[in-house]
C-alpha positions in Angstrom: -23.7 24.3 -20.5 -19.9 24.2 -21.2 -19.0 26.1 -18.1 -20.5 23.2 -16.0 -18.6 21.6 -13.1 -19.2 17.9 -13.4 -18.3 15.9 -10.1 -18.6 12.2 -10.4 -18.2 9.4 -7.8 -16.0 6.6 -9.1 -16.8 3.0 -7.8 -20.2 1.7 -8.7 -21.1 4.9 -10.4 -18.6 5.2 -13.2 -16.3 2.3 -12.8 -17.1 -1.2 -11.8 -15.3 -4.3 -10.5 -16.1 -7.5 -12.1 -18.5 -8.4 -9.2 -20.1 -5.2 -9.5 -20.9 -5.5 -13.4 -24.4 -6.9 -12.9 -24.6 -8.1 -16.5 -27.4 -10.1 -17.4 -28.3 -12.1 -20.5 -26.2 -14.0 -22.8 -22.4 -13.3 -23.0 -22.5 -12.5 -26.6 -24.8 -9.4 -25.9 -22.5 -8.0 -23.1 -21.2 -4.6 -23.8 -17.6 -4.0 -24.8 -15.4 -3.0 -21.6 -12.5 -0.9 -21.2 -10.1 -1.3 -18.2 -10.1 1.6 -15.7 -7.8 0.2 -13.1 -5.0 -2.2 -12.9 -3.8 -3.6 -9.4 -0.8 -5.9 -9.0 -0.7 -6.4 -12.8 -4.3 -7.4 -13.2 -7.4 -5.5 -14.4 -9.6 -4.7 -11.4 -12.2 -2.0 -12.5 -14.0 -1.4 -15.8 -16.3 1.0 -17.6 -18.1 0.4 -21.0 -16.4 1.4 -24.3 -19.5 3.8 -24.7 -19.0 5.3 -21.4 -15.3 5.9 -22.1 -16.2 7.7 -25.4 -18.9 10.0 -23.8 -16.6 11.0 -20.6 -13.8 11.8 -22.9 -16.0 14.3 -24.7 -17.4 15.7 -21.4 -13.9 16.0 -19.8 -12.6 17.9 -22.8 -15.6 20.5 -22.7 -15.8 21.3 -18.9 -14.4 20.8 -15.5 -14.5 17.3 -14.7 -13.8 16.2 -11.2 -13.5 12.7 -9.8 -14.9 12.5 -6.3 -14.0 9.4 -4.4 -13.8 7.7 -1.0 -10.5 6.2 -2.2 -7.3 7.2 -0.9 -5.0 9.2 -3.0 -2.7 6.1 -3.7 -6.0 4.1 -4.7 -7.3 6.9 -6.8 -3.9 7.2 -8.7 -4.6 3.6 -10.0 -7.6 5.0 -11.8 -7.4 5.8 -15.5 -10.1 7.9 -16.8 -10.6 9.0 -20.5 -9.8 12.6 -21.6 -7.2 15.0 -20.3 -6.0 14.6 -16.8 -8.5 16.4 -14.3 -7.2 19.7 -12.9 -8.9 19.0 -9.7 -10.0 15.7 -7.9 -11.4 15.0 -4.7 -10.0 11.8 -2.8 -10.5 10.4 0.6 -14.1 11.3 0.8 -13.3 14.9 0.7 -10.2 14.7 3.0 -8.0 15.5 0.2 -8.4 18.0 -2.8 -5.6 17.3 -5.5 -4.7 20.1 -7.8 -2.8 18.8 -10.8 -2.6 15.4 -9.0 -0.9 16.8 -5.6 -2.8 17.1 -2.5 -3.6 20.9 -1.7 -1.8 21.9 1.7 -4.4 24.7 2.4 -7.4 22.4 2.2 -5.6 19.7 4.5 -4.7 22.5 7.0 -8.3 23.7 7.1 -9.9 20.4 7.6 -7.5 19.4 10.4 -8.9 22.5 12.3 -12.4 21.4 11.8 -11.5 17.6 13.0 -9.8 18.7 16.2 -12.7 21.0 17.1 -15.7 19.0 16.1 -14.9 15.1 16.0 -13.5 12.6 18.4 -9.9 11.2 17.5 -9.5 8.5 15.1 -7.9 6.2 17.7 -11.0 6.2 19.8 -13.1 4.8 16.9 -10.4 2.3 15.9 -10.5 1.1 19.7 -14.4 0.6 19.4 -14.3 -1.3 16.3 -11.5 -3.6 17.7 -14.1 -4.9 20.4 -14.0 -8.7 20.6 -17.7 -8.8 20.0 -17.3 -7.4 16.5 -14.6 -10.2 15.5 -17.2 -12.6 13.9 -18.1 -10.2 11.2 -15.1 -7.6 11.1 -12.3 -9.2 9.1 -9.7 -6.4 8.5 -9.4 -2.7 9.7 -7.6 -0.1 7.8 -7.1 3.8 8.2 -7.4 6.0 5.3 -4.5 8.5 5.4 -5.3 9.0 9.1 -8.4 10.6 8.2 -11.1 8.2 8.5 -11.4 4.3 9.1 -13.0 1.5 7.0 -13.3 -2.3 7.6 -13.6 -5.3 5.5 -16.7 -7.1 6.8 -18.5 -10.5 6.5 -21.8 -8.8 5.5 -24.1 -11.7 6.1 -22.6 -12.3 9.5 -23.2 -8.5 10.4 -26.2 -8.2 12.8 -28.3 -5.3 12.0 -28.4 -4.4 15.9 -24.5 -4.2 15.7 -24.6 -1.7 12.8 -27.3 0.4 14.4 -25.6 0.4 17.6 -22.2 1.5 16.0 -24.0 4.2 14.1 -25.6 5.8 17.2 -22.2 5.5 19.1 -20.2 7.1 16.4 -22.9 9.9 15.9 -22.4 10.8 19.4 -18.8 11.4 18.7 -19.2 13.3 15.5 -18.6 10.4 13.1 -20.9 8.8 10.4 -21.1 5.2 9.3 -21.7 4.0 5.8 -21.8 0.2 4.6 -20.9 -0.3 1.0 -20.6 -3.8 -0.2 -18.1 -5.5 2.0 -16.6 -2.3 3.3 -17.8 -0.5 6.4 -16.8 3.1 6.5 -16.4 5.4 9.5 -15.9 8.8 8.6 -15.8 12.2 10.8 -18.8 14.3 10.1 -16.2 17.2 9.2 -15.0 15.2 6.2 -17.5 15.3 3.3 -17.5 15.2 -0.5 -19.9 18.2 -0.6 -17.5 20.4 1.5 -14.7 19.6 -0.9 -16.7 20.0 -4.1 -17.9 23.4 -2.8 -14.4 24.4 -2.4 -13.5 23.2 -6.1 -16.5 25.2 -7.3 -15.2 28.4 -5.8 -11.8 27.8 -7.2 -12.9 26.7 -10.5 -15.8 29.1 -11.1 -17.6 26.2 -12.5 -21.4 26.4 -12.6 -23.8 24.8 -12.6 -23.1 21.7 -10.8 -23.7 18.2 -12.2 -23.1 15.4 -9.8 -23.5 11.5 -9.8 -23.1 9.1 -6.9 -24.5 5.9 -5.5 -23.6 5.9 -1.8 -25.0 7.5 1.3 -21.6 9.4 1.2 -22.7 10.9 -2.1 -26.0 12.2 -0.7 -24.8 15.7 0.4 -23.1 16.4 -3.0 -26.2 15.3 -4.9 -28.4 17.4 -3.0 -26.0 20.5 -3.5 -26.2 19.9 -7.3 -28.2 21.6 -10.0 -28.5 18.3 -11.7 -27.9 15.0 -9.8 -27.7 11.5 -11.1 -27.6 8.2 -9.3 -27.6 4.5 -10.5 -30.6 2.1 -9.7 -28.4 0.2 -7.4 -26.2 0.8 -4.2 -27.0 2.5 -0.9 -29.0 5.2 -2.2 -31.3 2.9 -4.1 -31.8 0.7 -1.0 -32.8 3.7 1.0 -35.1 5.1 -1.7 -33.3 8.2 -1.9 -35.0 10.8 -4.1 -34.8 14.7 -4.7 -36.3 17.1 -7.1 -33.3 17.7 -9.2 -32.2 13.8 -9.1 -32.6 11.5 -12.0 -32.1 7.6 -11.4 -31.0 5.5 -14.2 -33.0 2.7 -15.7 -30.1 0.4 -16.0 -28.1 -1.2 -13.1 -24.4 -2.2 -12.8 -21.9 -1.0 -15.5 -24.8 -0.1 -17.8 -25.9 2.3 -15.4 -22.5 3.8 -15.3 -22.8 4.3 -19.4 -26.4 5.8 -18.8 -25.0 8.3 -16.2 -22.1 9.2 -18.8 -24.6 9.8 -21.4 -27.0 11.8 -19.4 -24.0 14.1 -18.2 -23.1 14.4 -21.9 -26.5 15.6 -22.8 -26.5 18.1 -19.9 -23.1 19.5 -20.8 -23.8 19.8 -24.4 -27.4 20.6 -24.4 -28.3 17.9 -26.9 -28.6 14.0 -27.0 -25.5 12.2 -27.7 -25.3 10.2 -30.9 -24.3 6.6 -31.4 -21.1 6.1 -29.5 -20.0 3.6 -32.0 -19.7 6.4 -34.7 -17.3 8.4 -32.8 -13.5 8.1 -33.5 -11.5 6.0 -31.0 -9.1 8.9 -30.5 -11.8 10.7 -28.6 -11.0 8.4 -25.7 -7.3 9.2 -25.5 -5.8 8.7 -22.0 -3.3 10.7 -20.3 
C-alpha cells in the first residue's frame, strides 16, 4: 500500500502533552519519550521513541499529511520524524500548507464558502463574551480570523450552557467542540475532511488512512478507507464507531504508538518488527 495517503491528527493522537500521557504503573516501566514540540524553550509535547521510529518509516514510504486544529504558527513548533511533509492541513482545514507555505487558492476558495454559508466571526465572539459565561470562560482567542477557541474552567462549565451554545452556533452555521480545557467554535465550512479531500486530489494518494481523537476528526475518519482512533478523547466519550474504524487497546501516549504501528502495518502490508531493532537514523528529523 505504498501509494497510501496517511492523514493524522496531532494532539492526543500522535503527540501528547505531559498532562495527556496517561502513563500508569511504575516510572521505571514508562516508555522512552521523544520531544515533539518545544515552546518558550521548554519541551511541551511528546511521542514515544517507538512511535517516532515507526512514523519515520511511514513518512518515507507514502504521502504523510499532518492534520491539525492548530494554527500555522502552532503547527510549525511540531517536529515529526521523517522528511518534511509536502502537505499539511492546519487551522482545522482552514489552511493547506504546500512545502510549509499556505496555499492561496485554497484560502480564497474557503473564504467564498464562509461568506455565503456562515455568520461572521465577530457575531460568535460577541456571544462568547456574554457576562453569563464569565465564571467558566477564562480566555478567548481567534485562530487566524477563521474560528474561535476559548480556554475554559471545565468543572465550572454547566452542561446547559454548552448545549445552549451548541444550538445557538448551529443556527448560524457553526459547530462547537470541547477538547480538554479548549472550547472550539468553528464554521461548518471549515473541516478537516474537506481539506484532506483536496490534498487527495492533488497528491493522487489512495487509499486514505486517517487517525484522530476528537469530534472535529469524525468526518475525516468516516471518509477514510482505514480509520484509527485512540481509546480516549471526545470520540471515545461519544462511543464513536464505524465499519472501517479500529480503536486502540491503549490510552494516552501508548495509544499514539499503537496508532503508528497500525498505520505502519497498513502501509507496508505486514506487521512491524521490534522497534528497538531499528537504527536510530530511521528517525532523522528535518
